[in-house]
C-alpha positions as CSV (number, residue, x, y, z in Angstrom):
1,X,-87.0,-29.9,16.7
2,X,-86.2,-32.3,19.5
3,X,-87.2,-33.8,22.8
4,X,-84.1,-34.5,24.8
5,X,-83.6,-38.2,24.6
6,X,-81.3,-38.6,27.6
7,X,-83.6,-36.7,29.9
8,X,-86.6,-38.6,28.8
9,X,-85.0,-42.0,28.9
10,X,-83.6,-41.4,32.4
11,X,-87.0,-40.4,33.6
12,X,-88.6,-43.5,32.0
13,X,-86.0,-45.8,33.5
14,X,-86.8,-44.4,37.0
15,X,-90.6,-44.0,36.8
16,X,-92.0,-46.4,34.1
17,X,-95.0,-48.5,35.3
18,X,-94.3,-52.2,35.8
19,X,-96.8,-53.4,33.2
20,X,-96.7,-57.2,32.5
21,X,-96.5,-56.7,28.7
22,X,-93.3,-54.7,29.2
23,X,-91.4,-57.4,31.0
24,X,-88.5,-59.1,29.2
25,X,-90.1,-62.5,29.2
26,X,-93.2,-61.2,27.3
27,X,-93.4,-62.6,23.7
28,X,-94.3,-60.6,20.6
29,X,-97.7,-62.4,20.8
30,X,-98.2,-61.0,24.3
31,X,-97.3,-57.5,23.1
32,X,-99.7,-57.8,20.2
33,X,-102.5,-58.9,22.5
34,X,-101.8,-56.0,24.8
35,X,-101.8,-53.4,22.0
36,X,-105.2,-54.6,20.7
37,X,-106.7,-54.7,24.2
38,X,-105.4,-51.3,25.2
39,X,-107.1,-49.5,22.3
40,X,-109.6,-47.1,24.0
41,X,-109.4,-49.1,27.2
42,X,-107.6,-48.2,30.5
43,X,-104.6,-50.2,31.7
44,X,-106.3,-51.2,34.9
45,X,-109.1,-53.0,33.1
46,X,-106.8,-54.6,30.6
47,X,-104.2,-56.1,32.9
48,X,-106.2,-58.9,34.5
49,X,-107.8,-59.9,31.2
50,X,-104.4,-59.9,29.5
51,X,-102.9,-62.1,32.1
52,X,-105.8,-64.6,31.9
53,X,-105.7,-64.5,28.1
54,X,-102.0,-65.3,27.9
55,X,-102.3,-68.1,30.4
56,X,-105.1,-69.6,28.3
57,X,-103.7,-68.9,24.9
58,X,-99.9,-68.4,25.2
59,X,-99.4,-68.8,21.4
60,X,-101.4,-67.6,18.4
61,X,-102.2,-71.2,17.4
62,X,-103.8,-71.8,20.7
63,X,-106.2,-68.9,20.2
64,X,-106.7,-69.8,16.6
65,X,-108.0,-73.2,17.7
66,X,-110.7,-71.6,19.9
67,X,-114.1,-70.7,18.5
68,X,-115.2,-67.0,18.0
69,X,-117.6,-67.5,20.9
70,X,-114.9,-68.6,23.3
71,X,-112.8,-65.6,22.3
72,X,-115.8,-63.2,22.9
73,X,-116.5,-64.8,26.2
74,X,-112.9,-64.4,27.3
75,X,-112.9,-60.8,26.1
76,X,-115.5,-60.1,28.8
77,X,-116.3,-56.4,29.4
78,X,-113.3,-54.8,27.8
79,X,-115.6,-53.1,25.3
80,X,-115.4,-52.8,21.5
81,X,-115.6,-56.6,21.1
82,X,-114.9,-56.5,17.4
83,X,-111.3,-56.2,18.5
84,X,-111.5,-59.7,19.8
85,X,-112.7,-61.1,16.5
86,X,-109.9,-59.2,14.6
87,X,-107.3,-60.6,17.0
88,X,-108.7,-64.1,16.4
89,X,-108.4,-63.6,12.7
90,X,-104.8,-62.3,13.1
91,X,-104.0,-65.3,15.3
92,X,-105.1,-67.7,12.5
93,X,-103.0,-65.9,9.9
94,X,-99.9,-65.9,12.2
95,X,-100.4,-69.6,13.0
96,X,-101.0,-70.6,9.3
97,X,-98.7,-68.3,7.4
98,X,-95.9,-67.3,9.8
99,X,-95.1,-70.5,11.7
100,X,-96.9,-69.3,14.9
101,X,-94.5,-66.4,15.2
102,X,-95.7,-62.7,15.2
103,X,-93.9,-61.0,12.3
104,X,-91.2,-58.4,13.2
105,X,-91.5,-55.9,10.3
106,X,-94.1,-53.3,9.8
107,X,-95.2,-54.2,6.3
108,X,-95.8,-57.8,7.2
109,X,-97.6,-56.9,10.3
110,X,-99.8,-54.5,8.3
111,X,-100.8,-57.4,6.0
112,X,-102.3,-59.3,9.0
113,X,-106.1,-59.1,9.3
114,X,-107.2,-56.2,11.5
115,X,-103.8,-54.8,12.2
116,X,-103.5,-51.1,11.5
117,X,-100.7,-48.5,11.3
118,X,-100.4,-47.9,15.0
119,X,-100.5,-51.6,16.1
120,X,-98.0,-52.7,13.5
121,X,-95.5,-50.1,14.5
122,X,-96.1,-50.7,18.2
123,X,-95.4,-54.4,17.9
124,X,-92.3,-53.8,15.8
125,X,-90.9,-51.3,18.3
126,X,-92.0,-52.8,21.6
127,X,-91.6,-56.5,20.8
128,X,-88.6,-56.4,18.5
129,X,-86.9,-53.1,19.3
130,X,-87.3,-51.7,15.8
131,X,-86.7,-48.0,15.1
132,X,-90.1,-46.9,13.8
133,X,-92.4,-44.1,14.9
134,X,-95.3,-45.2,17.2
135,X,-98.0,-42.5,17.4
136,X,-101.0,-42.6,19.7
137,X,-103.1,-39.8,21.3
138,X,-100.6,-39.4,24.1
139,X,-97.6,-39.1,21.8
140,X,-99.4,-36.6,19.5
141,X,-100.1,-34.4,22.5
142,X,-96.5,-34.5,23.8
143,X,-95.1,-33.6,20.4
144,X,-97.7,-30.8,19.9
145,X,-96.7,-29.2,23.2
146,X,-93.0,-29.9,23.5
147,X,-92.1,-29.4,19.8
148,X,-94.8,-27.2,18.3
149,X,-95.8,-25.1,21.4
150,X,-99.5,-25.9,20.9
151,X,-101.9,-26.8,23.7
152,X,-103.3,-29.8,21.8
153,X,-102.4,-31.8,18.7
154,X,-105.6,-31.0,16.8
155,X,-107.0,-33.3,14.1
156,X,-104.7,-36.3,13.3
157,X,-102.7,-36.6,10.2
158,X,-101.0,-39.9,9.8
159,X,-98.3,-38.6,7.4
160,X,-97.5,-35.5,9.5
161,X,-97.7,-37.3,12.8
162,X,-95.4,-40.2,11.8
163,X,-92.9,-37.7,10.3
164,X,-92.9,-35.6,13.4
165,X,-92.1,-38.6,15.7
166,X,-89.7,-40.2,13.2
167,X,-87.6,-37.0,13.3
168,X,-87.3,-37.3,17.1
169,X,-86.1,-40.9,17.3
170,X,-82.5,-41.7,18.2
171,X,-80.5,-43.5,15.6
172,X,-79.9,-46.7,17.6
173,X,-82.8,-49.1,17.1
174,X,-83.1,-50.3,20.7
175,X,-82.8,-46.8,22.1
176,X,-85.4,-45.5,19.6
177,X,-87.8,-48.2,20.8
178,X,-87.4,-47.3,24.4
179,X,-87.7,-43.6,23.5
180,X,-91.1,-44.4,21.8
181,X,-92.3,-46.1,24.9
182,X,-91.1,-43.2,27.0
183,X,-92.9,-40.6,24.9
184,X,-96.1,-42.6,25.3
185,X,-95.6,-42.9,29.1
186,X,-95.0,-39.2,29.4
187,X,-98.2,-38.4,27.7
188,X,-100.2,-40.9,29.8
189,X,-98.8,-39.9,33.2
190,X,-97.5,-36.3,33.1
191,X,-98.4,-34.5,29.9
192,X,-102.1,-35.3,30.2
193,X,-104.9,-33.6,28.3
194,X,-106.7,-31.7,31.1
195,X,-104.3,-31.4,34.0
196,X,-100.7,-31.7,32.8
197,X,-98.2,-32.1,35.7
198,X,-95.6,-29.9,34.2
199,X,-93.6,-29.6,37.5
200,X,-92.9,-33.4,37.1
201,X,-91.9,-33.2,33.5
202,X,-88.3,-34.2,32.7
203,X,-88.2,-32.1,29.5
204,X,-89.9,-29.0,30.8
205,X,-86.8,-26.8,30.2
206,X,-86.9,-27.5,26.5
207,X,-90.7,-27.5,26.1
208,X,-92.0,-25.1,23.4
209,X,-95.4,-24.9,25.0
210,X,-93.8,-23.7,28.3
211,X,-91.7,-21.1,26.5
212,X,-94.8,-19.9,24.7
213,X,-96.7,-19.4,28.0
214,X,-98.8,-22.5,27.8
215,X,-101.4,-21.2,25.3
216,X,-104.8,-22.8,25.4
217,X,-105.9,-25.0,22.5
218,X,-107.7,-22.7,20.0
219,X,-109.3,-25.4,17.9
220,X,-112.9,-26.7,18.0
221,X,-114.1,-28.3,21.2
222,X,-113.8,-32.1,21.3
223,X,-117.1,-33.9,21.8
224,X,-117.5,-35.6,25.1
225,X,-118.2,-39.3,24.6
226,X,-121.0,-40.6,26.7
227,X,-122.0,-44.2,27.3
228,X,-125.3,-44.3,29.2
229,X,-128.2,-44.9,26.8
230,X,-126.0,-45.3,23.7
231,X,-126.1,-48.2,21.3
232,X,-122.7,-49.3,22.8
233,X,-124.4,-49.8,26.1
234,X,-127.3,-51.8,24.6
235,X,-125.0,-54.0,22.5
236,X,-123.0,-54.7,25.6
237,X,-126.1,-55.7,27.6
238,X,-127.2,-58.1,24.8
239,X,-123.7,-59.7,24.6
240,X,-123.7,-60.1,28.4
241,X,-126.8,-62.3,28.2
242,X,-125.1,-64.5,25.6
243,X,-121.8,-64.6,27.5
244,X,-123.7,-65.7,30.6
245,X,-125.0,-68.9,29.2
246,X,-123.6,-71.9,27.3
247,X,-126.9,-72.4,25.3
248,X,-128.6,-70.4,22.6
249,X,-131.3,-68.1,24.0
250,X,-134.7,-67.1,22.7
251,X,-135.3,-63.5,21.7
252,X,-137.5,-63.0,24.8
253,X,-134.3,-63.4,27.0
254,X,-132.8,-60.5,25.1
255,X,-135.8,-58.3,25.0
256,X,-135.7,-57.8,28.8
257,X,-132.4,-56.0,28.8
258,X,-133.6,-52.7,27.3
259,X,-137.1,-51.1,27.2
260,X,-136.7,-49.3,23.9
261,X,-137.7,-52.0,21.4
262,X,-136.5,-50.0,18.4
263,X,-133.1,-49.3,19.8
264,X,-132.8,-52.9,21.1
265,X,-133.6,-54.5,17.8
266,X,-131.3,-52.1,15.9
267,X,-128.5,-53.1,18.2
268,X,-129.2,-56.8,17.9
269,X,-129.2,-56.4,14.1
270,X,-125.8,-54.6,14.2
271,X,-124.4,-57.4,16.4
272,X,-125.5,-59.9,13.8
273,X,-124.0,-57.8,10.9
274,X,-120.7,-57.5,12.8
275,X,-120.5,-61.3,13.3
276,X,-120.6,-61.0,17.1
277,X,-123.9,-62.9,17.4
278,X,-125.5,-65.6,15.3
279,X,-129.1,-66.6,14.8
280,X,-129.7,-70.4,14.5
281,X,-132.4,-72.1,12.5
282,X,-134.9,-72.3,15.4
283,X,-134.7,-68.5,15.8
284,X,-132.6,-68.5,18.9
285,X,-129.4,-66.4,19.3
286,X,-125.8,-67.5,20.3
287,X,-122.2,-66.3,20.2
288,X,-120.6,-67.3,17.0
289,X,-119.5,-70.9,16.8
290,X,-121.3,-72.0,20.0
291,X,-124.3,-73.9,18.7
C-alpha cells in the first residue's frame, strides 16, 4: 500500500498554509504549544492565542515560573482548559529536567506530564524532523480512503493506525516528517469528512476509495457533539467569571451565570476536582495560585 510521496509533497510545497508554528524560526517549544492548543480546536482560534503565548512565554522556564491561574487566564476561551494545566506541568518538567529544551525523541517526550502518543510523535516529527508516524483524525481518514478504500476510518486502533502510517513514510527522516505534515494537511483541506474535494486531490489517481466508487461509510453513525446547555458550556461560564477578575469571588457571583442550580454546582465541583478552580478559607473561589 502507498500514497505517492512525490505527488503529495509537491502539492504540499505549493499549497500548505502559512501557519506560524510551521515557520523555520519556530522552536520545539513553539511546536509543542501549538500541538496542545490545536487539539479539538480550529486553527483560526489557536493562532492569535499561540502568538501571544509565545511572546509572553518564549521558553518553557518562563511559563513554568507563572502561576496556574496566569496560565488559565492566558488560555482564554480555547476550551478544554485542563490542556493548559498539563502544558504548565510539562513546562516545569522540561525546565527542571531537560535544561529548558524540549526533548527530541518520542520516548522521552512521552515521559513528560500530559504528553500522549500523538503529541510526542508530532513534536518529534515537526520540530526535529524525525521519521515517526503522526496520526490524527485527518490522517486516519486519508489512509482509510486512499489505502483501504473505505469511506471512513472507523474506530481508532493505535497499533493498527501507527503501523499503517509508518508503512507509508519515506525512508529519509526529513522527507518523512514533511510527508506526515502533508498527509495531515490533505485531510484537513481536501480529504475532508463530509465534502471531500476530490477534484483537487493530488493523489486521486491512486486512491483506492475512488477506484472502489467512493463507497459510503457503513459503520455506526458518529454522535454529533453539541455545546449549548452542556456541562462544558457551564464550566466555561464559571471560568469566565474568575478570569475576568483579579480577586477571589463569592459563590453568589458564580450563581448568576446559570439558572439550573444542580448543574451549576456539579460543574463548579468538577472544576475544583480538576484543579482549575480553588476555594479559599473564607469560602470564595479563585483561579489556582491567585489568592
